[in-house]
C-alpha positions in Angstrom: 0.0 0.0 0.0 2.9 2.3 0.6 3.9 2.4 -3.1 0.3 3.0 -4.1 0.1 5.9 -1.5 3.3 7.4 -3.0 1.8 7.1 -6.5 -1.4 8.7 -5.3 0.6 11.8 -4.2 2.9 12.0 -7.1 0.0 11.6 -9.6 -1.8 14.5 -8.0 1.2 16.7 -8.4 1.9 15.5 -12.0 -1.7 16.3 -12.9 -1.2 19.9 -11.9 2.0 20.2 -13.8 0.5 18.6 -16.9 -2.3 21.1 -16.8 0.1 24.1 -16.5 0.6 24.8 -20.2 -3.1 25.0 -21.1 -4.5 26.0 -17.7 -7.7 28.1 -17.9 -8.0 28.1 -21.6 -11.7 27.4 -22.2 -11.6 27.2 -26.0 -10.9 23.5 -26.5 -10.5 24.0 -30.3 -7.7 26.5 -29.4 -6.0 24.0 -27.1 -6.1 21.4 -29.9 -4.7 23.9 -32.4 -2.0 25.4 -30.3 -0.8 22.4 -28.3 -2.2 19.3 -30.0 -2.7 16.3 -27.7 -1.3 17.4 -24.4 0.4 14.2 -23.3 3.7 15.8 -22.1 4.6 18.5 -19.6 4.6 21.9 -21.3 5.7 25.4 -20.4 2.9 28.0 -20.3 2.7 30.6 -23.0 3.8 34.2 -22.3 0.2 35.4 -22.5 -1.2 32.7 -20.1 -2.2 33.0 -16.5 1.2 31.5 -15.5 3.9 33.4 -17.6 6.6 33.2 -14.9 6.4 29.4 -14.7 8.4 26.9 -16.7 8.0 23.3 -17.9 7.7 21.0 -14.9 6.5 23.7 -12.5 3.2 23.8 -10.7 0.2 26.1 -10.9 -0.6 28.0 -7.6 -2.7 24.9 -6.7 0.3 22.6 -6.9 2.5 25.1 -5.0 0.0 25.1 -2.2 -0.1 21.3 -2.1 3.7 21.2 -1.9 3.6 23.6 1.0 1.1 21.3 2.7 3.4 18.3 2.1 6.4 20.3 3.5 4.4 21.2 6.6 3.2 17.6 7.3 6.7 16.3 6.8 8.3 18.9 9.0 5.8 18.6 11.9 5.0 14.9 11.5 1.3 15.6 11.4 -1.1 18.2 10.1 -0.9 21.3 12.2 -3.1 24.2 10.9 -1.0 27.0 12.4 2.2 25.7 10.7 0.4 25.1 7.4 -1.1 28.6 7.6 2.3 30.2 8.3 4.0 28.4 5.4 1.1 29.1 3.1 1.2 32.8 3.8 4.9 32.9 3.3 4.5 31.2 -0.1 2.5 34.2 -1.4 4.9 36.8 -0.1 6.4 38.1 -3.4 4.9 35.1 -5.2 6.1 35.1 -8.8 2.9 33.7 -10.3 -0.8 34.2 -10.6 -3.1 33.5 -7.7 -6.8 33.6 -7.4 -9.5 35.5 -5.6 -9.8 32.9 -2.9 -6.1 33.3 -2.1 -6.3 37.1 -2.0 -9.3 37.0 0.3 -7.6 34.6 2.7 -4.4 36.6 2.7 -6.4 39.7 3.5 -8.2 37.9 6.4 -4.9 36.6 7.8 -3.4 40.1 7.6 -6.3 41.2 9.8 -5.2 38.8 12.5 -7.7 36.0 11.8 -6.4 32.5 12.5 -6.5 29.5 10.1 -10.0 28.5 11.4 -11.5 31.8 10.5 -9.5 33.2 7.6 -10.9 31.1 4.7 -12.6 32.8 1.8 -16.3 31.9 1.0 -15.1 30.7 -2.4 -17.0 27.8 -4.0 -14.0 26.7 -6.1 -13.0 23.1 -6.2 -9.3 24.1 -5.7 -9.6 24.1 -2.0 -10.4 20.4 -2.1 -7.8 19.5 -4.6 -4.7 19.7 -2.3 -5.5 16.8 0.0 -3.2 14.0 -1.3 -0.4 14.8 1.3 -2.9 14.4 4.1 -4.0 11.0 2.7 -0.5 9.9 2.7 0.0 10.9 6.4 -3.3 9.5 7.6 -3.7 6.4 5.4 -4.3 4.3 8.5 -6.6 6.7 10.4 -9.7 7.7 8.6 -11.1 9.9 11.5 -7.9 11.9 11.7 -7.8 12.2 7.9 -11.3 13.6 7.7 -10.6 16.2 10.4 -7.3 17.3 8.8 -9.0 17.5 5.3 -11.7 19.7 6.7 -9.3 22.0 8.5 -6.9 22.5 5.5 -9.8 23.1 3.1 -11.5 25.6 5.4 -8.3 27.6 5.8 -8.7 29.0 2.3 -12.2 27.8 1.0 -14.7 28.0 3.9 -17.6 26.9 1.7 -19.7 24.0 3.0 -19.9 22.2 -0.4 -16.1 22.6 -1.0 -15.4 21.1 2.4 -17.8 18.3 1.7 -16.1 17.7 -1.7 -12.7 17.4 0.0 -14.1 14.9 2.4 -15.8 13.0 -0.4 -12.7 12.5 -2.5 -10.4 12.0 0.5 -12.6 9.2 1.9 -13.0 7.6 -1.5 -9.2 7.7 -2.1 -8.7 6.2 1.4 -11.0 3.3 0.4 -9.1 2.9 -2.9 -5.9 2.5 -1.0 -7.5 -0.3 0.9 -8.3 -2.1 -2.4 -11.7 -0.8 -3.4 -12.5 0.0 -7.0 -12.7 3.8 -7.5 -16.4 3.9 -8.5 -17.4 1.5 -5.7 -15.4 3.6 -3.3 -17.2 6.8 -4.3 -20.6 5.1 -4.2 -19.8 3.9 -0.6 -18.9 7.4 0.5 -22.1 8.8 -1.0 -24.2 6.2 0.8 -22.4 6.8 4.1 -22.1 10.5 4.2 -23.8 12.4 1.3 -27.2 10.9 0.4 -28.9 14.3 1.0 -26.1 16.4 -0.3 -25.8 18.0 -3.8 -22.7 15.9 -4.1 -24.9 12.8 -4.6 -26.5 14.3 -7.7 -23.2 15.6 -9.1 -21.8 12.1 -8.6 -24.7 10.6 -10.5 -24.3 13.1 -13.3 -20.7 12.2 -13.7 -21.3 8.5 -13.6 -24.2 8.8 -16.1 -21.9 10.5 -18.7 -19.6 7.5 -19.2 -20.7 7.0 -22.9 -19.9 10.6 -23.8 -16.7 12.1 -25.2 -14.9 13.6 -22.2 -14.4 17.0 -23.8 -18.1 17.2 -24.6 -19.1 15.9 -21.1 -17.0 18.4 -19.3 -18.3 21.2 -21.5 -21.8 20.2 -20.6 -21.1 20.1 -16.9 -19.0 23.3 -17.0 -15.3 23.8 -17.3 -15.0 26.3 -14.5 -13.5 26.2 -11.0 -16.9 26.2 -9.3 -17.8 23.1 -7.4 -21.1 22.3 -9.2 -19.3 22.5 -12.5 -16.1 20.7 -11.6 -17.2 17.8 -9.4 -19.2 15.9 -12.1 -16.2 16.2 -14.5 -13.9 14.7 -11.9 -16.2 11.8 -11.4 -16.6 11.3 -15.2 -12.9 11.0 -15.7 -12.3 8.7 -12.8 -15.1 6.3 -13.9 -14.4 6.4 -17.6 -10.7 5.9 -17.4 -10.4 3.9 -14.2 -7.8 1.6 -15.8 -5.9 4.4 -17.7 -4.5 7.3 -15.6 -2.6 8.8 -18.5 -5.7 9.1 -20.7 -7.7 10.5 -17.8 -5.3 13.3 -17.2 -4.8 14.0 -20.9 -8.5 14.3 -21.4 -8.8 16.6 -18.4 -6.4 19.0 -20.0 -8.0 18.7 -23.4 -11.4 19.6 -21.9 -10.0 23.0 -20.9 -10.9 25.4 -18.1 -9.7 24.6 -14.6 -7.9 21.4 -15.6 -5.5 21.7 -12.7 -7.9 21.3 -9.8 -9.9 18.7 -11.7 -6.8 16.7 -12.6 -5.2 16.8 -9.1 -8.2 14.9 -7.7 -8.4 12.5 -10.7 -4.7 11.8 -10.4 -5.0 11.2 -6.7 -7.7 8.5 -6.9 -6.4 6.8 -10.0 -2.8 6.9 -8.8 -4.0 5.2 -5.6 -5.8 2.6 -7.7 -3.3 1.9 -10.4 0.1 2.6 -8.7 3.4 4.1 -9.8 3.6 2.1 -13.0 0.6 3.9 -14.4 2.3 7.3 -14.4 4.2 8.0 -17.7 7.9 8.0 -16.9 8.5 11.3 -18.7 6.0 13.0 -16.5 7.8 11.9 -13.4 11.3 12.7 -14.6 10.1 16.1 -15.9 8.6 17.2 -12.6 10.7 20.0 -11.2 10.2 19.0 -7.6 9.7 15.3 -8.1 12.7 14.2 -6.1 11.8 16.6 -3.3 8.3 15.2 -3.2 9.6 11.6 -2.8 12.1 12.8 -0.1 9.3 14.4 1.9 7.1 11.3 1.6 9.9 9.2 2.9 10.3 11.6 5.8 6.6 11.2 6.6 6.9 7.5 6.5 9.7 7.5 9.0 7.8 9.8 11.3 4.8 7.5 11.2 6.9 4.6 12.4 8.6 6.5 15.3 
């Protein structure tokens, strides 16, 4: 399970980096014309949202997930105050784009609010997309995992449905690490926690689109960051490509919009399901912080055994 857990984290980071070149381009015809099939890590264009980034870097989502991984590795557990401090430091003189949720949270922190109160009211899925490092740390303790996932999400995205989405995908990935099929795992979490939640309908929408072309399905759901648009697309990709992580992440990018947040969750669950061998070697070798990620994961492993 340890190798699957490492693949889970690495796949989530790789998904963000794969999305970097075409991130937030909504015109899928333009993506096809300008990039072709995006099956390799690419540098973003000078007129993109991420002109300061280079091939193998992360979007601001991946950068935040990396800070979370550093925090957990340093402290041996998830500690909101430490994560909050590191997260705030990340965005001091940050060389890339960051979104309204980040700006609102930074403003609240500057007013003296703590990590439990500072989160923006943003309904963007991005707040839920960072949770893979927490899954690695708490892969043997579901209750601790859920509490950590809630706290880290609320620190920047204090929106009930985003927090629920973080719990939904984290719990499902936890079950996948235990050997459950991804679709079965999501179904179990819906039944246990979310039967009366909008997440149940978004899940059904995603599952019901399995016979559709992925670009068309995600266009129908919505390509944006918003939870009601993004969650069905994540489910669609996990279910349709449950045996092919590479194709799932390529199709996420080709579908346009917020392919980074979408892809991080798809990569997390399919990485847990399919393991390290499912990740194209060029994606791993091209990841700027790949060796650091593996080093931090090893550090967390050691701290768990102490």
